[in-house]
Backbone as XML, in Angstrom:
<?xml version="1.0"?>
<chain id="A" units="angstrom">
  <residue number="1" name="MET">
    <atom name="N" x="-1.050" y="1.396" z="28.333"/>
    <atom name="CA" x="-1.546" y="1.104" z="27.211"/>
    <atom name="C" x="-3.069" y="0.214" z="27.451"/>
  </residue>
  <residue number="2" name="SER">
    <atom name="N" x="-3.948" y="0.599" z="26.612"/>
    <atom name="CA" x="-5.235" y="-0.012" z="26.736"/>
    <atom name="C" x="-5.319" y="-1.177" z="26.263"/>
  </residue>
  <residue number="3" name="THR">
    <atom name="N" x="-6.062" y="-2.233" z="26.640"/>
    <atom name="CA" x="-6.279" y="-3.648" z="26.493"/>
    <atom name="C" x="-7.548" y="-3.498" z="25.888"/>
  </residue>
  <residue number="4" name="GLN">
    <atom name="N" x="-7.614" y="-4.184" z="24.500"/>
    <atom name="CA" x="-9.021" y="-4.622" z="24.055"/>
    <atom name="C" x="-9.495" y="-5.658" z="24.592"/>
  </residue>
  <residue number="5" name="THR">
    <atom name="N" x="-10.985" y="-5.591" z="24.805"/>
    <atom name="CA" x="-11.612" y="-6.731" z="25.353"/>
    <atom name="C" x="-12.991" y="-6.972" z="24.470"/>
  </residue>
  <residue number="6" name="THR">
    <atom name="N" x="-13.739" y="-7.908" z="24.615"/>
    <atom name="CA" x="-14.642" y="-8.280" z="23.729"/>
    <atom name="C" x="-16.057" y="-7.348" z="24.460"/>
  </residue>
  <residue number="7" name="PRO">
    <atom name="N" x="-16.775" y="-7.062" z="23.666"/>
    <atom name="CA" x="-17.878" y="-6.213" z="24.076"/>
    <atom name="C" x="-18.586" y="-6.965" z="25.070"/>
  </residue>
  <residue number="8" name="ASP">
    <atom name="N" x="-19.490" y="-6.256" z="25.843"/>
    <atom name="CA" x="-20.439" y="-6.834" z="26.807"/>
    <atom name="C" x="-21.526" y="-7.739" z="26.263"/>
  </residue>
  <residue number="9" name="ASP">
    <atom name="N" x="-21.645" y="-7.491" z="25.225"/>
    <atom name="CA" x="-22.829" y="-8.347" z="24.594"/>
    <atom name="C" x="-22.148" y="-9.848" z="23.993"/>
  </residue>
  <residue number="10" name="GLY">
    <atom name="N" x="-21.177" y="-10.070" z="24.240"/>
    <atom name="CA" x="-20.825" y="-11.520" z="23.975"/>
    <atom name="C" x="-20.184" y="-11.911" z="22.647"/>
  </residue>
  <residue number="11" name="SER">
    <atom name="N" x="-20.382" y="-10.782" z="21.968"/>
    <atom name="CA" x="-19.702" y="-11.065" z="20.502"/>
    <atom name="C" x="-18.509" y="-11.217" z="20.582"/>
  </residue>
  <residue number="12" name="ASN">
    <atom name="N" x="-17.481" y="-11.544" z="19.535"/>
    <atom name="CA" x="-16.429" y="-11.873" z="19.472"/>
    <atom name="C" x="-15.648" y="-10.947" z="18.382"/>
  </residue>
  <residue number="13" name="THR">
    <atom name="N" x="-16.214" y="-9.757" z="18.445"/>
    <atom name="CA" x="-15.669" y="-9.168" z="17.001"/>
    <atom name="C" x="-14.525" y="-8.175" z="17.355"/>
  </residue>
  <residue number="14" name="ILE">
    <atom name="N" x="-14.133" y="-7.749" z="18.799"/>
    <atom name="CA" x="-12.932" y="-7.345" z="19.265"/>
    <atom name="C" x="-12.231" y="-8.490" z="19.875"/>
  </residue>
  <residue number="15" name="LYS">
    <atom name="N" x="-11.047" y="-8.719" z="19.522"/>
    <atom name="CA" x="-10.163" y="-9.753" z="19.907"/>
    <atom name="C" x="-8.773" y="-9.148" z="20.600"/>
  </residue>
  <residue number="16" name="ASP">
    <atom name="N" x="-8.101" y="-9.828" z="21.397"/>
    <atom name="CA" x="-6.852" y="-9.224" z="21.755"/>
    <atom name="C" x="-5.941" y="-9.651" z="20.873"/>
  </residue>
  <residue number="17" name="PRO">
    <atom name="N" x="-4.881" y="-8.600" z="20.293"/>
    <atom name="CA" x="-4.009" y="-8.858" z="19.201"/>
    <atom name="C" x="-3.155" y="-10.101" z="19.770"/>
  </residue>
  <residue number="18" name="ASP">
    <atom name="N" x="-3.117" y="-10.263" z="21.099"/>
    <atom name="CA" x="-2.130" y="-11.503" z="21.628"/>
    <atom name="C" x="-2.693" y="-12.691" z="20.908"/>
  </residue>
  <residue number="19" name="THR">
    <atom name="N" x="-3.704" y="-12.799" z="20.733"/>
    <atom name="CA" x="-4.419" y="-14.073" z="20.274"/>
    <atom name="C" x="-4.608" y="-14.073" z="18.963"/>
  </residue>
  <residue number="20" name="TRP">
    <atom name="N" x="-4.510" y="-13.043" z="18.090"/>
    <atom name="CA" x="-4.809" y="-13.276" z="16.588"/>
    <atom name="C" x="-3.848" y="-14.381" z="15.929"/>
  </residue>
  <residue number="21" name="THR">
    <atom name="N" x="-4.490" y="-14.951" z="15.004"/>
    <atom name="CA" x="-3.768" y="-16.072" z="14.378"/>
    <atom name="C" x="-2.654" y="-15.523" z="13.266"/>
  </residue>
  <residue number="22" name="THR">
    <atom name="N" x="-3.112" y="-14.297" z="12.894"/>
    <atom name="CA" x="-2.118" y="-13.539" z="11.761"/>
    <atom name="C" x="-1.409" y="-12.500" z="12.621"/>
  </residue>
  <residue number="23" name="GLY">
    <atom name="N" x="-1.507" y="-12.649" z="13.871"/>
    <atom name="CA" x="-0.401" y="-11.199" z="14.711"/>
    <atom name="C" x="0.663" y="-11.517" z="14.421"/>
  </residue>
  <residue number="24" name="ASP">
    <atom name="N" x="1.537" y="-12.503" z="14.007"/>
    <atom name="CA" x="2.837" y="-12.495" z="13.810"/>
    <atom name="C" x="3.457" y="-12.034" z="12.458"/>
  </residue>
  <residue number="25" name="GLU">
    <atom name="N" x="2.093" y="-11.774" z="11.528"/>
    <atom name="CA" x="2.692" y="-11.343" z="10.115"/>
    <atom name="C" x="2.883" y="-10.102" z="10.189"/>
  </residue>
  <residue number="26" name="PRO">
    <atom name="N" x="3.729" y="-9.518" z="9.313"/>
    <atom name="CA" x="4.196" y="-8.048" z="9.226"/>
    <atom name="C" x="2.886" y="-7.123" z="8.902"/>
  </residue>
  <residue number="27" name="ALA">
    <atom name="N" x="3.126" y="-6.045" z="9.757"/>
    <atom name="CA" x="1.836" y="-4.936" z="9.932"/>
    <atom name="C" x="1.598" y="-4.610" z="8.546"/>
  </residue>
  <residue number="28" name="THR">
    <atom name="N" x="0.201" y="-4.355" z="8.321"/>
    <atom name="CA" x="-0.137" y="-3.959" z="6.911"/>
    <atom name="C" x="0.269" y="-2.506" z="6.515"/>
  </residue>
  <residue number="29" name="GLY">
    <atom name="N" x="-0.008" y="-2.205" z="5.396"/>
    <atom name="CA" x="0.276" y="-0.756" z="4.875"/>
    <atom name="C" x="-0.677" y="0.267" z="5.538"/>
  </residue>
  <residue number="30" name="ALA">
    <atom name="N" x="-1.697" y="-0.318" z="5.587"/>
    <atom name="CA" x="-2.690" y="0.739" z="6.626"/>
    <atom name="C" x="-2.297" y="0.937" z="7.694"/>
  </residue>
  <residue number="31" name="GLN">
    <atom name="N" x="-1.909" y="0.112" z="8.518"/>
    <atom name="CA" x="-1.424" y="-0.039" z="9.874"/>
    <atom name="C" x="-0.201" y="1.043" z="10.020"/>
  </residue>
  <residue number="32" name="MET">
    <atom name="N" x="0.604" y="0.673" z="9.004"/>
    <atom name="CA" x="1.784" y="1.474" z="9.196"/>
    <atom name="C" x="1.488" y="2.912" z="8.676"/>
  </residue>
  <residue number="33" name="SER">
    <atom name="N" x="0.619" y="3.264" z="7.640"/>
    <atom name="CA" x="0.332" y="4.609" z="7.320"/>
    <atom name="C" x="-0.481" y="5.327" z="8.698"/>
  </residue>
  <residue number="34" name="TYR">
    <atom name="N" x="-1.144" y="4.622" z="9.288"/>
    <atom name="CA" x="-1.851" y="5.265" z="10.187"/>
    <atom name="C" x="-0.936" y="5.460" z="11.494"/>
  </residue>
  <residue number="35" name="LEU">
    <atom name="N" x="0.100" y="4.357" z="11.889"/>
    <atom name="CA" x="1.192" y="4.848" z="12.762"/>
    <atom name="C" x="1.931" y="5.967" z="12.503"/>
  </residue>
  <residue number="36" name="LYS">
    <atom name="N" x="2.092" y="6.274" z="11.122"/>
    <atom name="CA" x="3.011" y="7.363" z="10.690"/>
    <atom name="C" x="2.290" y="8.672" z="10.980"/>
  </residue>
  <residue number="37" name="THR">
    <atom name="N" x="1.111" y="8.577" z="10.796"/>
    <atom name="CA" x="0.215" y="9.734" z="11.119"/>
    <atom name="C" x="0.091" y="10.015" z="12.650"/>
  </residue>
  <residue number="38" name="LEU">
    <atom name="N" x="-0.130" y="9.115" z="13.364"/>
    <atom name="CA" x="-0.436" y="9.174" z="14.739"/>
    <atom name="C" x="1.126" y="9.462" z="15.479"/>
  </residue>
  <residue number="39" name="MET">
    <atom name="N" x="1.963" y="8.863" z="15.056"/>
    <atom name="CA" x="3.312" y="9.229" z="15.745"/>
    <atom name="C" x="3.696" y="10.823" z="15.468"/>
  </residue>
  <residue number="40" name="GLY">
    <atom name="N" x="3.478" y="11.117" z="14.089"/>
    <atom name="CA" x="3.817" y="12.536" z="13.873"/>
    <atom name="C" x="3.167" y="13.408" z="14.748"/>
  </residue>
  <residue number="41" name="GLU">
    <atom name="N" x="1.692" y="13.191" z="14.721"/>
    <atom name="CA" x="1.162" y="14.148" z="15.664"/>
    <atom name="C" x="1.360" y="13.912" z="17.011"/>
  </residue>
  <residue number="42" name="ALA">
    <atom name="N" x="2.020" y="12.912" z="17.379"/>
    <atom name="CA" x="2.617" y="12.755" z="18.970"/>
    <atom name="C" x="3.883" y="13.400" z="18.840"/>
  </residue>
  <residue number="43" name="LYS">
    <atom name="N" x="4.490" y="13.863" z="17.800"/>
    <atom name="CA" x="5.775" y="14.405" z="17.826"/>
    <atom name="C" x="6.863" y="13.472" z="18.016"/>
  </residue>
  <residue number="44" name="GLN">
    <atom name="N" x="6.757" y="12.240" z="17.710"/>
    <atom name="CA" x="7.557" y="11.025" z="17.723"/>
    <atom name="C" x="8.272" y="10.622" z="16.319"/>
  </residue>
  <residue number="45" name="ASP">
    <atom name="N" x="9.475" y="10.195" z="16.458"/>
    <atom name="CA" x="9.918" y="9.814" z="15.459"/>
    <atom name="C" x="9.425" y="8.377" z="15.102"/>
  </residue>
  <residue number="46" name="PHE">
    <atom name="N" x="9.168" y="8.201" z="13.678"/>
    <atom name="CA" x="8.779" y="7.174" z="13.159"/>
    <atom name="C" x="9.564" y="6.625" z="12.141"/>
  </residue>
  <residue number="47" name="ASP">
    <atom name="N" x="10.195" y="4.979" z="12.185"/>
    <atom name="CA" x="11.052" y="4.513" z="11.278"/>
    <atom name="C" x="10.336" y="3.612" z="10.968"/>
  </residue>
  <residue number="48" name="GLU">
    <atom name="N" x="10.072" y="3.847" z="9.213"/>
    <atom name="CA" x="9.258" y="2.999" z="8.562"/>
    <atom name="C" x="9.871" y="1.671" z="8.343"/>
  </residue>
  <residue number="49" name="SER">
    <atom name="N" x="11.241" y="1.829" z="8.123"/>
    <atom name="CA" x="12.031" y="0.559" z="7.948"/>
    <atom name="C" x="12.122" y="-0.379" z="8.793"/>
  </residue>
  <residue number="50" name="LYS">
    <atom name="N" x="11.408" y="-0.062" z="10.058"/>
    <atom name="CA" x="11.391" y="-1.116" z="11.300"/>
    <atom name="C" x="10.186" y="-1.972" z="10.923"/>
  </residue>
  <residue number="51" name="GLU">
    <atom name="N" x="10.400" y="-3.282" z="11.061"/>
    <atom name="CA" x="9.454" y="-4.071" z="10.688"/>
    <atom name="C" x="8.804" y="-4.507" z="12.027"/>
  </residue>
  <residue number="52" name="ILE">
    <atom name="N" x="7.184" y="-4.591" z="12.158"/>
    <atom name="CA" x="6.713" y="-4.978" z="13.329"/>
    <atom name="C" x="5.277" y="-5.552" z="12.832"/>
  </residue>
  <residue number="53" name="THR">
    <atom name="N" x="4.982" y="-6.295" z="13.879"/>
    <atom name="CA" x="3.928" y="-7.251" z="13.645"/>
    <atom name="C" x="2.741" y="-6.667" z="13.621"/>
  </residue>
  <residue number="54" name="LYS">
    <atom name="N" x="1.511" y="-7.181" z="13.073"/>
    <atom name="CA" x="0.250" y="-6.795" z="13.056"/>
    <atom name="C" x="-0.429" y="-6.687" z="14.324"/>
  </residue>
  <residue number="55" name="ALA">
    <atom name="N" x="0.177" y="-7.518" z="15.379"/>
    <atom name="CA" x="-0.276" y="-7.317" z="16.799"/>
    <atom name="C" x="0.349" y="-6.122" z="17.421"/>
  </residue>
  <residue number="56" name="ASP">
    <atom name="N" x="1.665" y="-5.985" z="17.348"/>
    <atom name="CA" x="2.274" y="-5.046" z="17.708"/>
    <atom name="C" x="1.701" y="-3.602" z="17.119"/>
  </residue>
  <residue number="57" name="ALA">
    <atom name="N" x="1.698" y="-3.522" z="15.924"/>
    <atom name="CA" x="0.821" y="-2.428" z="15.306"/>
    <atom name="C" x="-0.367" y="-2.199" z="16.047"/>
  </residue>
  <residue number="58" name="SER">
    <atom name="N" x="-1.093" y="-2.908" z="16.138"/>
    <atom name="CA" x="-2.493" y="-2.837" z="16.544"/>
    <atom name="C" x="-2.582" y="-2.326" z="17.965"/>
  </residue>
  <residue number="59" name="LYS">
    <atom name="N" x="-1.338" y="-2.806" z="19.045"/>
    <atom name="CA" x="-1.207" y="-2.244" z="20.099"/>
    <atom name="C" x="-0.864" y="-1.057" z="20.333"/>
  </residue>
  <residue number="60" name="LEU">
    <atom name="N" x="0.296" y="-0.574" z="19.427"/>
    <atom name="CA" x="0.803" y="0.676" z="19.493"/>
    <atom name="C" x="-0.135" y="1.676" z="18.838"/>
  </residue>
  <residue number="61" name="ILE">
    <atom name="N" x="-1.173" y="1.420" z="18.014"/>
    <atom name="CA" x="-2.090" y="2.191" z="17.580"/>
    <atom name="C" x="-3.053" y="2.772" z="18.720"/>
  </residue>
  <residue number="62" name="GLU">
    <atom name="N" x="-3.490" y="1.682" z="19.446"/>
    <atom name="CA" x="-4.289" y="1.878" z="20.343"/>
    <atom name="C" x="-3.898" y="2.706" z="21.460"/>
  </residue>
  <residue number="63" name="GLU">
    <atom name="N" x="-2.451" y="2.451" z="21.739"/>
    <atom name="CA" x="-1.897" y="3.478" z="22.754"/>
    <atom name="C" x="-1.548" y="4.710" z="22.346"/>
  </residue>
  <residue number="64" name="LEU">
    <atom name="N" x="-0.971" y="5.061" z="21.045"/>
    <atom name="CA" x="-1.079" y="6.202" z="20.689"/>
    <atom name="C" x="-2.597" y="7.098" z="20.613"/>
  </residue>
  <residue number="65" name="ARG">
    <atom name="N" x="-3.467" y="6.383" z="20.038"/>
    <atom name="CA" x="-4.928" y="6.866" z="20.222"/>
    <atom name="C" x="-5.501" y="7.348" z="21.257"/>
  </residue>
  <residue number="66" name="GLY">
    <atom name="N" x="-4.874" y="6.580" z="22.420"/>
    <atom name="CA" x="-5.495" y="7.262" z="23.762"/>
    <atom name="C" x="-4.714" y="8.321" z="24.388"/>
  </residue>
  <residue number="67" name="LYS">
    <atom name="N" x="-3.695" y="8.633" z="23.669"/>
    <atom name="CA" x="-2.619" y="9.882" z="24.177"/>
    <atom name="C" x="-3.018" y="11.175" z="22.976"/>
  </residue>
  <residue number="68" name="ASN">
    <atom name="N" x="-3.988" y="11.009" z="22.165"/>
    <atom name="CA" x="-4.199" y="11.721" z="20.809"/>
    <atom name="C" x="-5.721" y="12.611" z="21.115"/>
  </residue>
  <residue number="69" name="ALA">
    <atom name="N" x="-5.442" y="14.062" z="21.251"/>
    <atom name="CA" x="-6.466" y="14.836" z="21.782"/>
    <atom name="C" x="-7.527" y="14.824" z="20.602"/>
  </residue>
  <residue number="70" name="ARG">
    <atom name="N" x="-6.868" y="14.798" z="19.342"/>
    <atom name="CA" x="-7.729" y="14.852" z="18.017"/>
    <atom name="C" x="-8.726" y="13.705" z="18.041"/>
  </residue>
  <residue number="71" name="VAL">
    <atom name="N" x="-8.057" y="12.711" z="18.116"/>
    <atom name="CA" x="-8.863" y="11.139" z="18.187"/>
    <atom name="C" x="-9.739" y="11.379" z="19.239"/>
  </residue>
  <residue number="72" name="GLN">
    <atom name="N" x="-9.567" y="11.608" z="20.644"/>
    <atom name="CA" x="-10.385" y="11.551" z="21.555"/>
    <atom name="C" x="-11.383" y="12.402" z="21.351"/>
  </residue>
  <residue number="73" name="GLU">
    <atom name="N" x="-11.579" y="13.699" z="20.666"/>
    <atom name="CA" x="-12.715" y="14.723" z="20.405"/>
    <atom name="C" x="-13.729" y="13.983" z="19.603"/>
  </residue>
  <residue number="74" name="THR">
    <atom name="N" x="-13.204" y="13.093" z="18.473"/>
    <atom name="CA" x="-13.926" y="12.242" z="17.436"/>
    <atom name="C" x="-14.827" y="11.111" z="18.164"/>
  </residue>
  <residue number="75" name="GLU">
    <atom name="N" x="-14.433" y="10.288" z="19.303"/>
    <atom name="CA" x="-14.892" y="9.432" z="19.626"/>
    <atom name="C" x="-16.077" y="9.638" z="20.601"/>
  </residue>
</chain>
């Protein structure tokens, strides 16, 4: 799983989800929608009824993006 780090320019625009003050809140609708798309492309089951936090959703999205050839081609 990839770990998000701050850019070399010293800005704080990218933060580790484990340090988010709202990381324990439920995942947003946008996160859940994107997870559904990424998991479908990865041929993995997606349980929309399972509640996950914003931080966990972000980490899972980063993990799935790292394994997704379509996403890799656009970066």
